[in-house]
Structure formats: structure tokens, C-alpha cells
C-alpha beads as a LAMMPS data file, in Angstrom:
LAMMPS data file: protein, C-alpha beads

218 atoms
217 bonds

1 atom types
1 bond types

-500.0 500.0 xlo xhi
-500.0 500.0 ylo yhi
-500.0 500.0 zlo zhi

Masses

1 110.0

Atoms # bond

1 1 1 -141.555 135.558 -366.382
2 1 1 -141.783 135.502 -362.529
3 1 1 -139.547 133.271 -360.854
4 1 1 -140.716 130.036 -359.127
5 1 1 -142.185 129.415 -355.672
6 1 1 -139.351 127.560 -354.811
7 1 1 -136.481 130.272 -356.028
8 1 1 -138.476 133.225 -354.592
9 1 1 -138.674 131.462 -351.451
10 1 1 -134.630 131.301 -351.480
11 1 1 -134.573 135.395 -352.069
12 1 1 -133.600 137.024 -348.695
13 1 1 -135.570 139.674 -348.053
14 1 1 -133.877 140.888 -344.911
15 1 1 -131.663 143.498 -346.446
16 1 1 -134.776 144.983 -347.780
17 1 1 -136.857 145.371 -344.606
18 1 1 -137.595 147.949 -342.213
19 1 1 -137.843 147.597 -338.183
20 1 1 -140.916 148.500 -335.889
21 1 1 -140.945 148.212 -332.313
22 1 1 -143.100 145.423 -330.825
23 1 1 -143.492 143.372 -327.662
24 1 1 -142.873 139.596 -327.175
25 1 1 -145.206 137.238 -325.198
26 1 1 -143.358 138.384 -322.068
27 1 1 -144.136 141.870 -322.585
28 1 1 -140.505 142.719 -323.683
29 1 1 -139.599 145.237 -326.323
30 1 1 -138.296 143.736 -329.436
31 1 1 -137.706 144.878 -332.874
32 1 1 -139.329 142.857 -335.525
33 1 1 -138.617 143.236 -339.623
34 1 1 -141.184 143.987 -341.921
35 1 1 -141.480 144.420 -345.848
36 1 1 -142.540 147.508 -347.354
37 1 1 -145.290 147.145 -349.858
38 1 1 -143.307 149.095 -352.444
39 1 1 -140.284 147.196 -351.487
40 1 1 -142.197 143.904 -352.054
41 1 1 -143.366 145.090 -355.480
42 1 1 -139.880 146.188 -356.833
43 1 1 -138.600 142.816 -355.522
44 1 1 -141.214 141.039 -357.855
45 1 1 -140.205 142.996 -360.429
46 1 1 -136.573 142.269 -360.079
47 1 1 -137.404 138.830 -359.985
48 1 1 -139.138 138.502 -363.690
49 1 1 -142.738 139.945 -362.880
50 1 1 -143.886 142.524 -365.649
51 1 1 -146.934 143.850 -364.088
52 1 1 -147.488 143.997 -360.309
53 1 1 -150.390 145.598 -358.604
54 1 1 -153.040 145.549 -356.148
55 1 1 -156.219 147.454 -355.299
56 1 1 -159.115 147.080 -352.643
57 1 1 -161.811 145.039 -353.170
58 1 1 -165.154 146.929 -352.203
59 1 1 -168.542 145.637 -350.717
60 1 1 -171.993 145.869 -352.030
61 1 1 -172.011 149.807 -350.637
62 1 1 -168.758 150.651 -352.296
63 1 1 -166.818 150.655 -349.146
64 1 1 -163.507 148.611 -348.688
65 1 1 -163.947 148.032 -345.082
66 1 1 -165.372 144.529 -344.519
67 1 1 -167.122 144.095 -340.951
68 1 1 -169.073 141.228 -339.090
69 1 1 -172.884 141.691 -338.376
70 1 1 -172.036 141.104 -334.709
71 1 1 -171.264 143.894 -332.600
72 1 1 -168.955 143.832 -329.423
73 1 1 -169.014 146.080 -326.691
74 1 1 -166.514 146.782 -323.984
75 1 1 -166.869 147.860 -319.935
76 1 1 -166.640 151.315 -321.483
77 1 1 -169.294 150.977 -323.872
78 1 1 -166.517 151.165 -326.957
79 1 1 -167.744 149.318 -329.886
80 1 1 -165.964 147.048 -332.549
81 1 1 -167.186 144.824 -335.409
82 1 1 -164.231 142.562 -336.384
83 1 1 -163.097 144.770 -339.342
84 1 1 -161.154 143.219 -342.183
85 1 1 -160.034 144.170 -345.702
86 1 1 -159.593 142.398 -348.921
87 1 1 -157.361 143.287 -352.000
88 1 1 -156.861 141.926 -355.399
89 1 1 -153.326 141.213 -356.343
90 1 1 -152.242 140.947 -359.909
91 1 1 -148.810 139.686 -360.946
92 1 1 -148.677 139.171 -364.943
93 1 1 -151.091 136.434 -365.557
94 1 1 -151.709 135.504 -361.693
95 1 1 -154.782 137.154 -360.155
96 1 1 -156.005 136.279 -356.735
97 1 1 -157.166 137.791 -353.369
98 1 1 -155.888 138.306 -350.043
99 1 1 -158.048 139.222 -346.718
100 1 1 -156.281 140.621 -343.425
101 1 1 -157.635 142.176 -340.236
102 1 1 -157.512 145.724 -339.052
103 1 1 -155.046 145.288 -336.231
104 1 1 -153.815 147.136 -332.927
105 1 1 -151.718 144.364 -331.348
106 1 1 -153.656 141.989 -329.401
107 1 1 -156.402 144.660 -328.770
108 1 1 -159.405 144.735 -331.067
109 1 1 -159.682 148.200 -333.349
110 1 1 -162.465 149.960 -331.585
111 1 1 -164.965 152.056 -333.803
112 1 1 -163.742 155.214 -332.408
113 1 1 -160.133 154.577 -333.562
114 1 1 -160.937 153.453 -337.175
115 1 1 -158.880 155.738 -339.442
116 1 1 -158.185 155.659 -342.748
117 1 1 -154.500 155.277 -342.195
118 1 1 -155.134 152.104 -340.423
119 1 1 -157.189 150.802 -343.332
120 1 1 -154.318 151.718 -345.732
121 1 1 -151.888 149.371 -343.462
122 1 1 -154.001 146.688 -343.470
123 1 1 -154.760 146.616 -347.310
124 1 1 -150.812 147.004 -347.835
125 1 1 -150.254 144.197 -345.152
126 1 1 -152.699 142.037 -346.989
127 1 1 -150.804 142.352 -350.324
128 1 1 -147.508 141.578 -348.791
129 1 1 -148.647 138.686 -347.096
130 1 1 -150.565 137.430 -349.953
131 1 1 -147.888 137.762 -352.265
132 1 1 -145.723 135.833 -349.532
133 1 1 -148.165 132.835 -349.453
134 1 1 -148.892 132.542 -353.124
135 1 1 -145.388 133.282 -354.478
136 1 1 -142.860 132.522 -351.648
137 1 1 -141.262 135.873 -351.727
138 1 1 -140.924 136.828 -348.161
139 1 1 -142.739 133.948 -346.537
140 1 1 -139.787 132.861 -344.151
141 1 1 -140.296 136.128 -342.160
142 1 1 -143.740 134.607 -340.793
143 1 1 -141.576 131.066 -340.549
144 1 1 -139.348 132.819 -338.246
145 1 1 -142.124 134.970 -336.645
146 1 1 -141.264 138.175 -337.646
147 1 1 -142.781 140.779 -340.229
148 1 1 -146.129 142.370 -338.921
149 1 1 -147.096 138.698 -337.607
150 1 1 -150.502 139.160 -335.967
151 1 1 -149.342 138.768 -332.324
152 1 1 -146.361 140.811 -332.499
153 1 1 -147.930 143.998 -334.187
154 1 1 -147.887 146.608 -331.343
155 1 1 -150.809 148.165 -329.370
156 1 1 -150.445 151.580 -328.817
157 1 1 -148.554 152.338 -325.471
158 1 1 -150.301 154.942 -324.091
159 1 1 -147.658 154.914 -321.285
160 1 1 -144.858 155.831 -323.350
161 1 1 -146.784 159.340 -324.219
162 1 1 -145.228 162.462 -322.543
163 1 1 -147.073 165.307 -321.671
164 1 1 -144.217 167.605 -321.543
165 1 1 -142.849 166.361 -325.099
166 1 1 -146.078 167.630 -326.362
167 1 1 -145.834 170.894 -324.491
168 1 1 -142.201 171.399 -325.957
169 1 1 -143.378 170.624 -329.391
170 1 1 -146.253 173.587 -328.920
171 1 1 -143.505 176.000 -327.423
172 1 1 -141.085 175.045 -330.482
173 1 1 -144.023 176.058 -332.783
174 1 1 -144.584 179.050 -330.674
175 1 1 -141.110 180.114 -330.760
176 1 1 -140.912 179.775 -334.531
177 1 1 -143.719 182.212 -335.223
178 1 1 -141.921 184.833 -333.051
179 1 1 -138.673 184.079 -335.305
180 1 1 -140.803 184.809 -337.953
181 1 1 -141.274 188.518 -336.455
182 1 1 -144.794 188.126 -334.947
183 1 1 -145.548 189.532 -331.744
184 1 1 -147.282 187.677 -328.926
185 1 1 -150.366 189.787 -329.503
186 1 1 -150.325 188.783 -333.161
187 1 1 -149.829 185.330 -332.231
188 1 1 -152.922 185.322 -330.060
189 1 1 -155.169 187.243 -332.373
190 1 1 -154.585 184.729 -335.217
191 1 1 -155.586 181.866 -332.452
192 1 1 -158.485 183.906 -331.663
193 1 1 -157.466 184.226 -328.142
194 1 1 -155.993 186.514 -325.694
195 1 1 -152.356 186.680 -324.680
196 1 1 -153.169 186.043 -321.216
197 1 1 -155.330 182.475 -322.581
198 1 1 -152.494 181.629 -324.510
199 1 1 -150.195 181.457 -321.832
200 1 1 -152.767 179.841 -319.237
201 1 1 -152.536 177.047 -322.129
202 1 1 -149.105 176.146 -321.679
203 1 1 -149.840 175.915 -317.650
204 1 1 -152.165 173.127 -318.507
205 1 1 -149.398 170.422 -319.274
206 1 1 -148.164 171.183 -315.417
207 1 1 -151.589 170.953 -314.087
208 1 1 -152.338 167.421 -315.985
209 1 1 -148.930 165.990 -315.062
210 1 1 -149.929 166.850 -311.175
211 1 1 -153.583 165.395 -311.762
212 1 1 -152.543 162.377 -313.428
213 1 1 -149.964 161.750 -310.436
214 1 1 -152.556 162.097 -308.011
215 1 1 -154.924 159.511 -309.953
216 1 1 -151.993 157.014 -310.086
217 1 1 -151.529 157.412 -306.478
218 1 1 -155.416 156.402 -306.013

Bonds

1 1 1 2
2 1 2 3
3 1 3 4
4 1 4 5
5 1 5 6
6 1 6 7
7 1 7 8
8 1 8 9
9 1 9 10
10 1 10 11
11 1 11 12
12 1 12 13
13 1 13 14
14 1 14 15
15 1 15 16
16 1 16 17
17 1 17 18
18 1 18 19
19 1 19 20
20 1 20 21
21 1 21 22
22 1 22 23
23 1 23 24
24 1 24 25
25 1 25 26
26 1 26 27
27 1 27 28
28 1 28 29
29 1 29 30
30 1 30 31
31 1 31 32
32 1 32 33
33 1 33 34
34 1 34 35
35 1 35 36
36 1 36 37
37 1 37 38
38 1 38 39
39 1 39 40
40 1 40 41
41 1 41 42
42 1 42 43
43 1 43 44
44 1 44 45
45 1 45 46
46 1 46 47
47 1 47 48
48 1 48 49
49 1 49 50
50 1 50 51
51 1 51 52
52 1 52 53
53 1 53 54
54 1 54 55
55 1 55 56
56 1 56 57
57 1 57 58
58 1 58 59
59 1 59 60
60 1 60 61
61 1 61 62
62 1 62 63
63 1 63 64
64 1 64 65
65 1 65 66
66 1 66 67
67 1 67 68
68 1 68 69
69 1 69 70
70 1 70 71
71 1 71 72
72 1 72 73
73 1 73 74
74 1 74 75
75 1 75 76
76 1 76 77
77 1 77 78
78 1 78 79
79 1 79 80
80 1 80 81
81 1 81 82
82 1 82 83
83 1 83 84
84 1 84 85
85 1 85 86
86 1 86 87
87 1 87 88
88 1 88 89
89 1 89 90
90 1 90 91
91 1 91 92
92 1 92 93
93 1 93 94
94 1 94 95
95 1 95 96
96 1 96 97
97 1 97 98
98 1 98 99
99 1 99 100
100 1 100 101
101 1 101 102
102 1 102 103
103 1 103 104
104 1 104 105
105 1 105 106
106 1 106 107
107 1 107 108
108 1 108 109
109 1 109 110
110 1 110 111
111 1 111 112
112 1 112 113
113 1 113 114
114 1 114 115
115 1 115 116
116 1 116 117
117 1 117 118
118 1 118 119
119 1 119 120
120 1 120 121
121 1 121 122
122 1 122 123
123 1 123 124
124 1 124 125
125 1 125 126
126 1 126 127
127 1 127 128
128 1 128 129
129 1 129 130
130 1 130 131
131 1 131 132
132 1 132 133
133 1 133 134
134 1 134 135
135 1 135 136
136 1 136 137
137 1 137 138
138 1 138 139
139 1 139 140
140 1 140 141
141 1 141 142
142 1 142 143
143 1 143 144
144 1 144 145
145 1 145 146
146 1 146 147
147 1 147 148
148 1 148 149
149 1 149 150
150 1 150 151
151 1 151 152
152 1 152 153
153 1 153 154
154 1 154 155
155 1 155 156
156 1 156 157
157 1 157 158
158 1 158 159
159 1 159 160
160 1 160 161
161 1 161 162
162 1 162 163
163 1 163 164
164 1 164 165
165 1 165 166
166 1 166 167
167 1 167 168
168 1 168 169
169 1 169 170
170 1 170 171
171 1 171 172
172 1 172 173
173 1 173 174
174 1 174 175
175 1 175 176
176 1 176 177
177 1 177 178
178 1 178 179
179 1 179 180
180 1 180 181
181 1 181 182
182 1 182 183
183 1 183 184
184 1 184 185
185 1 185 186
186 1 186 187
187 1 187 188
188 1 188 189
189 1 189 190
190 1 190 191
191 1 191 192
192 1 192 193
193 1 193 194
194 1 194 195
195 1 195 196
196 1 196 197
197 1 197 198
198 1 198 199
199 1 199 200
200 1 200 201
201 1 201 202
202 1 202 203
203 1 203 204
204 1 204 205
205 1 205 206
206 1 206 207
207 1 207 208
208 1 208 209
209 1 209 210
210 1 210 211
211 1 211 212
212 1 212 213
213 1 213 214
214 1 214 215
215 1 215 216
216 1 216 217
217 1 217 218
């Protein structure tokens, strides 16, 4: 039998948490704890539950994505409609639903950035947060402002992306192909390119780096 709310509220989940990089209200990078959905399920079993699972709720058209009717458009003509998900949570005889928004830090999730992974992430967060609110397990994460709290979920930081890291990743794959015994001509043929075209691709990164520098100087 699952322990009471008061007992589960006292369970220290921090040793079971993973950490994600986020930003505080001053823009400084911080590490915030979050409880993985699988670990949340495991802890429920360790504290008396026999049956634990969650499943997405679907709307009339069979989709698990919930959206409002109002379309919002930004200055670049990107659109979004405030997307959410809802999951049914079952813990033994206890059955309830939890709803959670698709998040991108403080930024809205645009239509052109919707992915299955983002949908799944929202569903697992709905499960963990729903469990915390109904059973008390992990509730302290939100009291202390940690976990995947809405304001702490980091937006993608494009400034941290390195063109040369991407170039290096491609060079490693190219080198690995050569180590497997392929010639530069064979590699080019597999890529449906000429050897010269392949060489030119690697120079694009240098050109883009210079182009970015000029843009930032405007």
C-alpha cells in the first residue's frame, strides 16, 4: 500500500535527481535538479505502490497535443498556439490526470520547433509533477524552486553553438570513413558529390564564421 502524503513528502528525492543547466532571474547559469520519470516510478514502488503508470490523453482527433484556438504570431511571422499535454496517472486504486505546457524556457514553443521529443518531455514532466502534487513525492523540489520549474527550464542558447565544433564532428566522421578503408573518391561517390565539392563543404564553416563576425559588427 502506498504511503501517505505526509510520509512521501519526507522522502528525500535529491540523491535520485539529475541536474540540468538553467538560468536564474539575473541570467546567470545555474544547475537545477529534476526527477526522472522512471526514477519517480521506481520510488513509488519502493514506497508501497504495486501498480504505477501513465499514458497520454488524446483529443477528439486522436492527438495527444492540446492547443488553444488563438494563433500568436511574432515579428518574424513564426506562429504558436500555446501547446499543452495531459496524461492519465494510475497508482494502484488512485487515478487522476495532470496537464503540463510544452516549454522552451521563458520563450514560447513555435510551430516550427515542435518535435516528438518536446512532446514526450512535457508528458513525463506532467507525470512527475502530477505525482508530486497528488502524493507528495518530490513536492519539495518545487517548494525550493528546483526541478523543471516553469521559469527555470532553459531556452536554447544559440550563442553557445560552435560552428567549428560542428566542423570537427564532420571531420571526425570523414576520418573514420577513411580508417575503415574508404578512399576520398569512394566517400564522395557515397555522398553523391565530387571530391572537390566535399572539400568545399568544409570551407563553408570558415566562410560562415567570417560572415557572422561581420554581421555582429553591424
